[in-house]
C-alpha positions in Angstrom: -27.9 131.2 37.0 -29.3 133.5 34.1 -32.8 132.9 34.5 -35.4 135.5 34.5 -37.7 134.1 37.6 -36.2 131.8 40.4 -38.8 130.2 42.9 -38.2 130.9 46.8 -39.4 128.0 49.1 -39.4 127.5 52.8 -40.1 124.6 55.2 -43.0 125.6 56.6 -46.0 122.9 59.1 -43.4 122.4 61.2 -45.4 123.1 64.4 -46.7 120.0 66.6 -49.5 120.3 69.2 -48.7 123.2 71.4 -45.4 124.1 70.1 -44.9 126.2 67.2 -42.1 126.5 65.1 -41.5 129.4 62.4 -44.3 131.9 61.3 -45.6 130.2 58.6 -48.4 133.3 58.1 -45.8 136.3 57.6 -43.4 133.3 55.5 -46.1 132.9 52.3 -46.5 136.2 52.3 -42.6 136.4 51.7 -42.1 132.9 49.6 -43.4 131.3 46.2 -43.1 127.8 47.7 -44.1 126.3 50.6 -42.5 122.9 51.4 -45.0 121.4 54.3 -44.0 118.2 56.9 -46.1 115.6 56.4 -46.2 114.2 60.5 -43.1 112.4 59.8 -40.3 114.9 61.5 -43.2 117.5 62.5 -46.3 118.6 61.9 -50.2 117.9 63.2 -53.0 117.6 61.1 -54.8 120.7 62.3 -51.3 122.5 62.4 -51.0 121.1 58.7 -54.5 122.1 57.6 -54.2 126.0 58.2 -50.9 126.2 56.7 -52.1 124.4 53.6 -55.0 126.8 54.0 -52.8 129.6 54.4 -50.9 128.7 51.1 -54.2 128.1 49.1 -54.7 132.3 50.4 -51.4 133.3 49.4 -51.7 131.2 45.2 -48.3 129.5 46.9 -47.2 126.0 45.7 -47.7 123.2 47.8 -44.2 120.2 48.5 -44.3 117.5 50.2 -42.1 118.0 52.4 -41.0 114.0 53.3 -38.8 112.8 56.2 -37.6 109.3 58.1 -40.0 108.6 60.6 -38.3 110.9 63.6 -40.6 113.6 64.9 -37.8 113.3 68.2 -34.7 114.4 65.6 -36.5 116.8 63.6 -35.9 113.9 61.5 -32.1 115.3 61.5 -31.3 111.5 62.6 -30.4 109.3 59.6 -32.0 105.4 59.5 -31.1 103.1 57.4 -34.5 102.1 56.7 -35.6 99.1 54.0 -36.3 100.4 50.4 -39.3 99.3 50.6 -39.7 100.5 53.8 -38.3 104.0 52.9 -40.8 103.3 50.1 -43.8 103.4 51.5 -43.1 105.9 53.9 -43.3 108.6 51.4 -46.4 107.2 49.5 -48.2 107.6 52.9 -46.8 111.2 54.0 -47.8 112.2 50.2 -51.2 111.1 50.3 -51.9 112.1 54.0 -50.6 116.3 52.7 -52.9 115.2 49.1 -55.7 115.1 51.4 -55.1 117.7 53.5 -54.4 120.0 50.4 -58.0 118.7 48.9 -59.7 119.9 52.1 -57.9 123.0 52.1 -58.4 124.5 48.3 -55.0 123.3 47.1 -52.3 120.6 45.6 -49.5 119.2 46.4 -47.4 120.1 42.9 -44.4 118.5 44.8 -42.0 117.0 46.6 -38.7 117.3 49.2 -37.2 115.5 51.3 -35.8 116.8 54.4 -33.3 116.5 57.0 -30.8 113.3 57.1 -33.2 111.9 53.9 -32.5 114.7 51.9 -28.6 114.6 52.7 -28.5 110.9 52.4 -29.5 110.9 48.7 -27.1 113.1 47.2 -24.6 109.6 47.7 -27.5 106.7 48.4 -27.9 104.9 45.2 -31.0 102.6 47.4 -32.5 104.9 49.8 -32.4 107.3 46.8 -34.3 104.8 44.3 -37.0 104.5 46.9 -37.7 107.9 46.7 -38.3 107.8 42.8 -40.2 104.8 42.9 -42.2 106.6 45.6 -43.4 109.5 43.2 -43.2 107.2 39.8 -45.6 104.1 42.2 -47.9 107.4 43.2 -47.9 110.2 40.6 -45.1 110.9 38.0 -46.5 114.7 37.3 -44.6 115.2 41.2 -41.7 117.2 40.7 -38.8 116.5 43.2 -36.5 118.8 44.5 -33.1 118.7 45.7 -29.6 119.3 45.4 -27.5 119.2 42.4 -25.5 116.9 40.8 -27.1 114.2 43.3 -27.9 110.9 43.0 -31.7 110.8 43.8 -31.4 113.9 40.9 -30.7 111.4 38.2 -32.5 108.9 39.4 -35.1 110.7 39.1 -34.5 112.4 35.3 -33.7 108.6 34.6 -37.4 107.9 35.2 -38.5 110.9 33.4 -39.7 113.1 36.9 -39.2 116.5 36.6 -35.9 117.0 38.7 -35.7 121.5 40.3 -32.3 121.8 41.8 -32.5 124.0 44.6 -30.2 126.4 46.7 -30.3 126.9 50.4 -29.8 130.5 51.6 -29.3 129.9 55.0 -27.2 126.8 54.7 -22.8 126.9 54.0 -21.9 124.8 51.8 -18.8 122.1 51.1 -15.9 122.9 48.2 -17.7 119.5 46.9 -20.7 121.2 46.4 -23.1 119.6 49.4 -24.4 120.9 52.7 -21.7 121.0 55.6 -23.3 118.9 58.5 -24.7 121.0 60.9 -22.8 119.6 63.6 -19.9 121.4 62.4 -19.9 125.2 63.4 -20.9 127.8 60.7 -23.3 125.3 59.0 -26.5 127.6 59.0 -26.2 131.5 58.2 -27.4 134.0 60.3 -26.9 137.3 59.0 -29.6 138.4 56.7 -27.7 140.6 54.7 -25.2 138.1 54.4 -27.9 136.1 52.8 -29.1 138.8 50.9 -26.3 138.9 49.0 -25.1 135.5 48.4 -28.3 134.9 46.9 -27.9 137.8 44.2 -24.8 137.1 43.5 -25.7 133.0 43.0 -28.2 134.8 40.6 -26.3 137.0 38.5 -23.4 134.7 39.0 -24.4 130.8 39.2 -21.8 130.5 42.0 -21.4 130.7 45.9 -18.5 130.6 48.5 -17.7 127.5 50.1 -16.6 127.5 53.8 -13.3 126.8 52.6 -13.4 130.5 50.6 -13.6 128.7 46.9 -16.0 130.1 44.6 -18.6 127.0 43.1 -20.9 126.9 40.3 -23.9 125.4 41.6 -27.2 125.7 39.2 -30.7 125.9 41.0 -34.2 127.1 39.9 -35.3 126.9 43.5 -33.7 128.4 46.9 -34.8 127.6 50.3 -34.9 129.8 53.4 -35.4 127.0 56.7 -38.7 129.0 58.1 -37.1 127.4 61.9 -34.4 129.0 61.6 -33.8 132.4 64.1 -35.3 135.4 62.4 -36.2 133.7 59.3 -39.1 136.0 58.1 -36.0 139.1 57.6 -34.0 136.4 56.2 -36.4 135.9 53.6 -37.1 139.2 53.0 -33.5 140.0 52.4 -33.4 137.1 50.0 -37.0 138.2 48.2 -36.1 141.8 47.5 -32.1 141.3 46.5 -33.1 138.9 43.4 -36.1 140.9 42.3 -33.2 143.8 42.9 -31.4 140.9 40.8 -33.8 141.9 37.8 -35.4 138.3 38.3 -38.9 137.5 38.6 -40.1 135.5 42.0 -42.7 132.7 40.8 -43.3 129.0 41.9 -41.6 126.5 39.2 -45.0 124.5 39.3 -48.6 125.7 39.3 
C-alpha cells in the first residue's frame, strides 16, 4: 500500500440501555469514520442518536454497521437467513440509521457489515448478493466496506458500487488473508505498540504477518479498530500515531 492517505474507522454506537460498551467520545477524537450500529446487534435509538451527534461535531464520516438480527449474540452468530429476508433486514437497518443521522445533522455515506455477516459474505455468494442488492435498491451511492478479495467485493463492483477494502488493526489474519475466528486463541490482539507497528508496516509495505508467521500482501483503504476491544482508545491512538509518522494523512474515504 503506497497511498498518501488512509481512513481509520471504529465500530461505535454499541451501548444498549443501561449497558455502556466502549468510549465513543474518545474514539471519535481519533478516527475519521464511524461504523455505527443499527440496532440489530447493538445500539438503541437514543444512544445511536447521541453517537451520531458526536460524530457530526467531530466531522467524522458515518457508516451503517448492519448485522444479522442477533442482539443476544452481538451479531457474532452465523444465521442462515433467506436472501430476501437478509436484503430487507439490511435496507431496514440502513434506513433507520439514515433517519437518525439526518436528525443528528449528518448522513450515512457507507455500509459495513458486522460480525458473522461480515465474515459470511467473504465466501457466501448468495448472502453477499443479498447485501449488495440492499444497497443497489436503496442507494447505489453508498460505499460498501469489506475484506479484500472477497465475494461481496466482487459482486459489489460488478453492480457498480464502490467497494472499500479494509484491514483490521486488532485482529489476527490467517495465511489466506481472512480473519482468525474469535473462538481461536490469539484471534484478537491487545498490545497497542505491536498493533501500531503492524499497521505502520501495512501502510509502508502493504503486508501483514499472518498467524503462522507468513507474510501476506494486503490492500486496504481503511483500517479498523474495534470499539469494544479492551484498551480500544489506546490502540486507536497508537495506530493513528504510527500511520501519521509513516507520512500518511488520516482522512475519510467518503465525505
